[in-house]
N, C-alpha and C positions, 0 to 999 in steps of 0.2 A: 530558394526553398530548401529547408532543412529536412533531410531524410532520416535523421536519428530516431530510434525507437527506444524509449526508456521504460524500464520496469522498476517500480518502487516497492520494495519489500517492507514488511513490518509496519504497515499502517495500522495504528492502534491508538487508543485514547492518550497514552503517554507520549506519542510522537506527532500528534496533530499539528502542533505549532511548527515543528521542523518540516513536516510534509508541506504545509502551506508555503514556507519559505523556499523549499526546493521547487515547488510548482511555479512560483513566481520567477525563480532563477531560470528554469527551463523555458518559460514563456518569453523571457528577455532574449533568449537565444533562438527563438522561433521554433522550439521543439513542441509539437502538438500531439504526437502519438505517444501517449503515456498510459501505462496500465498500473493501477494502484492495487497492490496485493494486501487485502484487508484481513486482519486476524479476527475471526468471529468469536463470540462467546465471552467477551470481556465486558468491562463496565462502561458500555457505550451509553451516552446520554442523548436525549432528543436533539439538542443543538448540534452534537457531533454527527449524528445520523443525517441531519439536515445539511450539514457541511458536505458530507459524502455525496448526497443527492445533488447538491449544487455543482460539485466537481464533475459528477456524471453528466449533468445538463450542459456543462462546458465542453463535453466531448471526451473526457478522460474515461477510460475503461475501468470498471470495478471488477475485481476477481477475488475469490476466497484464497487466502494464504494457506489455511489448514485449520483443522478443528481444534488443535492444541498447539501452543507455541512452546512445546517442550519435547525433548528427545528422550526416548526410553533407553534403558541400558541393554545392550546386546551382550550376551555371555557365551555364545557358541564359538567354536574354533573358526568358523568361516569369517566372522566379523572381526576377529582379532588379527 
């Protein structure tokens, strides 16, 4: 039994193909505990959302990555 836990960041419309390949690779190694960190608010299509639901049905955990996939500029002395 494989005890690895995998967290996959940046699950978004532009990375769906790579995510599918990564999940297939993990499955080949017997890794079953996987959390998919999904970036909401992007151009998700119905088929892509169906794919996320399918992965969830397979046992992968779906979690929100964040509301925006951009970093703001910090200008105070503490952050410098």
